[in-house]
N, C-alpha and C positions, 0 to 999 in steps of 0.2 A: 191620490192613491198610487202605490207603486206595485209593479208586478215583479216577482222574483223568478218567474218562469224563464226569463231571458237574461242571461249573464254573459257579459263580454269576457272572453279569455284574454284579449289583447291588453297588455300593459304598456302604456305610453311612458317612455323614459326620457326626461329632459336632462341634458348634460351641460357642462360648461364648454363643450365643443373643443376639448383639449387645451383650454386656455391656461396660460401661465402669467402670474404677476397680478398687477393691481387693476387691470382693465378687463371688461367682459368682451364677449365675441361680437364682432360687427357683421359677420357673415355666418349664417346657419347652414349646416350640411345634413339636415335630417332626410331620411328616406321614408317611404310609406305614408301613413296618414298624417304624421307630423309635418311632412313637407308642405302640406297645404294649410295645416291648422296653426302653425307657429310662425310669427314674424318678429323682426327686431324692432324695439321701440324707437320711433323717430326722435322722441324727446330725450331719452336716456339710452344711448347705444350700449349694448350689453345686457339690458333687461329684455326678456323675451315675452311676447304677447301671445297667449294661447286662447283661441276662440273655441268655446265649449260647443262640441258638435251635437250633443244630445242632452235633453233635459233628463235629470235623474239623480240617483244617489251615487256619489262618487267617493272612492277611497283615495286619499292623497297622502303620500309619505315624503317628507323633506329631510335631507341630510346636510348638515353643516360641514364645511371643509376643515381639515386639520391644519394646525400651525406647523411651520417649518421647524425641523430639528436645528439646534444650535451646534456648531462645530468650531474647532480651533485648527488653523492651518497646520499641517504636518501630523495631525492626529485624527484622521477622518473616522477611525473606528470608535473613538471616544466622543460621544455626543450626548447632549441633553435633548430628550424627546419633546417634540411639539405635542400639545394636547390634541385629542381627537374631537371631531365635531359631534354635536348632539343629533339624535334621530327622533323626529316627531311625526305622528301619524294620526289621522282622524277621517271621519266621513262627513260629507257635505252635500246638501241639496243644491244643485247647480242648474242653471237654465240656459237652454240652447241660445247661441248667438251672443251671450255675454262674454266678456274678455277678462282673463286673469293675467296679472303682471307677475312674471316669474323671474327671479334672480337666482342663478345657480352659483354658489360660491367657489372661488379658486382657493387652492392651498396657499399658505404663506410662502414667501420667497426669501432666499438667503443670499447675501452678497457673495459673489463668486471670486472676488479678487482680494479683498481686505483680509488680513489674517484673523481678525476677530469677527466671528460670523454667528451672531445670535439669529434666531428665526423670526420672520415676520408672522403676524397673526393670520389665522385662517378666516376666510370670508364666511359670513352667515348665508343661509339659503332662505329665500323669502317667497311666499305665495300670497298674493294680495289681490283683492277685488279691484276692478277698474276705478272705483270711487275712492280708493286708498285705504280701505279697511283690511287689515291682515287676516288671513285664514290660518296660515302656519308660518312660523319662523323657527329655523333650527340654528342654534348658535354655533359659531366656528371656534376652534381651539386656539389657545394662546401659543405663542412661539416658545421654543426651547432656549434656555440661556447658553452662555459660552462655557464649555467644559473647562475645568480647572480654575475658572474665575471664582473668586471667593463668594460662596453662598448664592450663586445663580442656580436656578432650579429648572426642572422639566416644566413645560407649559401646562397650564390647567386646561381641563376639557371644557367643551361647550356645555353650558348648564341646561338642566332639564326644565327650568321654569324661570320666572323673572325675579326670584328672591335674590337680593344682593348678597354676594359672598364676602364682601369686605367694604371698607369705606370708599374704595376707588371704583367699585362696580357701578356701571350705569343702571338706571332703573326707569320704569315707565316709558320705555322707548328712547331714552337718552344715551348719548355716547359715554364711554368710560373716561376715567380721570387718572391722575398720576399722583405718586407720593415719593418724595425725595428722602431716602433714609438718613442723609446727612443733616437734614433739617430737624433739630431737636424738638421743635414745636409740633412735628408730625402734622403739619397743615396740608390738607388735600389741595392739589393744584388743579384749578378749574380753567386756566387760560394757557394758550400756547405761546408763552413769552420768550422762551430760550434762557430765562434767568434762573435755571435750576440744573440739576445733574441727572435727570431722568431722560437719557438720550434715547428716546423711543416714542412710539405713538400708541395711544389706547384705541380700542375698537369702536367703530361707529355703531349707532343704534338705528331704530326705525325712523326717528324724527330729528336727531341731531348727531353731529360728527363727534368723534372721539377727540380728547385733548391730546396734543402732541408736544414734543420738545419745541418745535416751531410750527407755524401754520403749514398744513399739508402733510404733516407726519401722522396725525390721527386719521383713522378710517372715516370715509364720508358716510353720511346717513343714506338709508334707502331712498327717502324722498329727494335727496340731493344727487342721486344717480348711483350710489353704492361703490364708488371706486375705492380701492385700498389706499392706505397711506404710503408716502414715499419719503425716504430719508434724503431729502434733496438739498439740504443747506450745508455747505462746507463750513465747519466751525473749528478753527485752528486750535483752540484751546483744548478741545476734546476730539482728536481724530477718530473717525468712525467709518464703518462701512456705509457706503452711499447708495448701495443697490439692494438693501434689505427691505423689500417692499411687502406691504400687507396684501393679502389676497383680495380680489374683487369680491364684494359683499361686506365691505367695511372693515377688513383686517387692518391692524395698526402696523406702522413701519418699525423696523429693527435697526438700531444704530449701534450703541454699545450695550444696550439692553434689548430683550425680546419685545415683540409687539403684541398687543391684546387682540383677542378674537372679536369679529363682528357678530351681530345678532340683533334680536329685538331690542335689547339694551347691550351696549358694548362692554367688553372686558377691560379692566384697568391694568395699570402697570405700576409696580412698586420696586424701588431699588436705587442704587447709586454705584457708579464705578469710576475710579480716579478721584483723588482728593476727597475722600468720604469720611475722614476721621475715624477709620476703622469700622465703619458701618456699611461696608460693601454688601452687595446683593442684587438680586434681580428676579422678579417673578411676574409672568404675564398671565392674566386670567382669560378664560374663554367667555364668549358672548352668551347672552341668555336666550331662552326659547319661549315661544308663544303658541298656543293651540286653542282655536275656537271651534274645534270639530266635535261631532258626535262620537262617543266611545273613544276618547282621546288616549293616546299612548305617548309618553315622553321619556326618552332615555338619554342620560348625560354621557359624554366622553366615549362615544361608540364608533364613530365613522372615521376610518383612516383613509386619507386621499381627498380628492375633490368632492364638492357637493353633488347631489343628484336629487331629482324629483320623480317619483313614481306615481302614475295616475291610472286608476282602473275604474271602469263603470261597474257598479254593483247591481243596480236594477234600473230599468228604464221607466220613465214616467209614462203612464197610460192615460190617454184622454178618455173621459167619460162621455157616453152618448148624451 
C-alpha cells in the first residue's frame, strides 16, 4: 500500500551536464541530493547511475534531444531546422537501493568549417533498469538538411511510439537504416559499406547501432554505450563535413546529408547528393519512443535543445505492521 499523505515537492532534474557532441559526461557536477545519488557508469562513461533513495511511486519524464539545424556557409539565416525530441512520461513503482541507468541525450552537432553543413541527429534519452529493461525512452530529432540543396528537408521529430514511419525506420529496438535515392531499385541499405551515396548515419536504437555511410557513422546502441555517430572517414569522391557528429544517445552523423535521431529504435536517412541522376534529396527521421509506465503520456517532436530527465516522488511506500 501507498500513502498519499506525504508528497515530495523536490523534482530531481538529470541533465547532460552541458555536453556537446557524440560523447556523454565523464564528470558530474550535481548539487543537493543528486550529488550523492548519481554516479557515472564505469562500464559506459556518459551513462548516469541513479540509486533510488526511497521505495514508492515515482513520476519520471524523459525528453529526447533535438537534431542540429542544417546551414550553408554564407547564409546562416537560411537554415533547415533539426527535428525536436519526443517527451515521454509515466509513473513507476521503484524500490529503495535499486539502480536506474540514465542516458541524457545531447543535441546533434554541425560541422563548423565545411561550407556544406547538414545537422547531426539528436540523441535519445533513456531510463533503464539495472537489468537492462527500459522504463522510458524519448526519441531524438533528425538533423536538418542543407538549405538550397535540392530537396533536402527539415529534420523529422522524435516519434511518440515505436511504429516505423518508413522503410528505413528502426523497429523493436534496432538502429535505423539508409535509402539511396539514386538506386532505382529502392533497396534499403542495411550495412555500412561506403558503396552508396547516403553520406550520413542513421540513429542508434536500444539494442543495435544505426547503419552509416561507413562504420562509425551510425549512432551506437544504448547497450553499446550510446555514443553518437561521427563522420570520420575522408572520402575524396564525395567531399563532406567531417565534424557533423550525432548527439550522445545514438544520434547519427551528418556528412552531405543529415543524421538520424537516436531512440528506442533509430531514425533512418533517405537521400542522395552529387551524381544522383536528378534524384537529389535528403531527409533524416527522428528516433522512436518507449513507455512502460502507469498513466503513460507520449508526445512527438516537442523538445528543443538537449535531453533531460525529471524525477519526482509521488507517494512513499508505507510498511505494514
